[in-house]
N, C-alpha and C positions, 0 to 999 in steps of 0.2 A: 536343344529349346534354348536358343537364347532369343530373347526378342528387343535387336537392334533399333534403337531408335536417332536416324541419322539426322544431324539439322534441329535440334532437341536441346536444351542444354538443363540441369539441376538450378533452379532459382531458390529454393529452401531445401533446408533439411531440418526436421521437426524429427527430434529422439524419443521425446514422450510418446508419441502415437506412433512411432515408425513408421514416416512419412519422407516423402520425398515429391516436391512441387516442382514439374516442369514449366518451360516458359511456352509453349502449346495450350496451360490450362489443367492440365490432369495433373492429379496425384497418385502417386503410386505408392503401395503398401510394401515395406519391405522386413526381411527375417534378420537378416544380416546385410550389413552394408560395407560397400569395397571404396574408397575415395583414391581414384584414378583420372583427377581433372585436370594434372600439367602445370606447366609453369608459362612466363611468360616473359620478354626483357623487359628488365628494370631500365628505367631513362631519368632522366634528367630535369629537374624544373626550369625548362630554357623558354624564352620567347618562341610563338611561333617560328618566325622571321629566321632564326637561329636552327630550330629543328628541322626548318626542310634542306639544310645544308648539314643532315645530319644520317645516320645511317644506325640502324640498329640491326643485329643480325640472330634472329631467331627462327623466323620461317625462312623457306624454299623462296619466296617473291622475293623479301628482302636481302637475301643473300646477290639470287639474279643483277637487282640492283645496283648491289656494295660493286659485284663483279664487274658491271658494265662502265659503271665511273670508274674503276682503277683499271679496266684495260683506255682507258682515251689518252688522245696524243700530248696534252698537255698536265706537265705533270711540273710546271714552275713553283707551283708554292708546296709545300709538303700535306701532307696526312695527320692527321693528330688518331692517337686511337687512347681514349681514357676508357681508363681497365686494364693493369695489366695480371689481371687471370687467362686463363687458356683459350677465350676466343679473342682477346683482347692483342694477345700475345700471336696468335695464327693470321690476325689479320693484317697484321705487323711487320710477321714473317714474308707475308704472300707480297705484300706491297712493294716491299724492298725488293721480291724478286721481280718483278712488274718496273722495278725502278723510279720509286717513290722514294724521295726524303721523308721521312718517317718521324715521329717525337711521341713518344708515349707514356704519358701519368697516371701516374699509378697513386693510389691517397694514402695507401698502405706505406711501410716501410718495407718492403718487400715485394719483388714479382711476387708473383700466386700465393699470395702469405695465408691463405686460409687453407690451402690445401695442399703443398708439398713440403718437406724439410726443406730448411735456411741454406743448407746445401745444395739442394736442386733449384733454389729461388738464385742462386750466384752464380749458378752455373747459365741459367734461363741470362740473367742482367747482362753478363759476359758472351754470350753468344750474339746477343741479340744488339751491344755496342760494338763487337767485332765486325759487323755487318752495315754499320752506320744508321743505326735508329739512336737518335738523344732520348736519354731515359731520364725521369721528373722522378724520384718518391719521393712521397709523404707530402703530396702536392699536390693543390686543387687549381681548376684555373678560374683566378679571381675575377673577369670582367671578360664579358663576349658581345662582340659587334659584327656586323653585317657589311661588307666591302662590296665592291662592284663586284669585284671577282672572286670572292670566300667569304673568309673571319679572318678577325680581331681578335687577338687573347690576348689579355696577360696572366702571365706565369710566372709564381715569384717575382713580382715588379717589372719583368722584362715582356715585354710586345713582342708576341711572334702572328705572321701571318699565314689560316689555313685552308687549302681547299675544301677541305668539309674536316667534321668530326665521325670518329666511330666509335659509338659507346657502347663500352664491352662492361657495364659495371655487375652482373648478375640476372641474378631471373628472382620474381616473387612468384608463389604459388595461387596459383586461381582456385580458392576456398571464401571467395565471395556467397558463396548459397550456406557455409559451414558458421555463419555468424550467426553469435547467439547462443549456439553448440558446446557443450564440454570439451571435444573433437579441435575447437578454433583456439589459438591468440595469437599472438602479437608479429609471432614468424609463421605463421601458416599452419603444419598441423602439430597439435600436440602428440 
């Protein structure tokens, strides 16, 4: 007895009335509400011309686009991975195996800092450095410019060129339909 609504999204939850307003204009009444809205990749506030030379890795189509890019013959410029979490490090490892020079930029003081014990972070750092990746911790990209063949970036006062960026800086919870409810807070779901 499941009523499945494909291509329909929840637009607004009203806790007082116990209703959910849908994107098709319909309003459903609920007894109990399960919030399973998923997440989307967190991006950076970059100019559109820089985003055009960037990859997010969340959906199947985004993964296929990145795969196609990584399999190209021209690997003369490095791939820059922003984010030293699981997604960024997986992409960095795969890119190295495909012959790319890789630079990893992590804003935190260690790799996977919110997810694993510091010793695991150290082992991951050692592994990536041993296979030739350049790793910059506690670092942000200070400047982005598009060039004829990729991007020019400024990191720690140094200029580097990049074929593209992979942005792997976490996820945002899809909770727009919960705004104004007691369930919602600044980080997603209370």
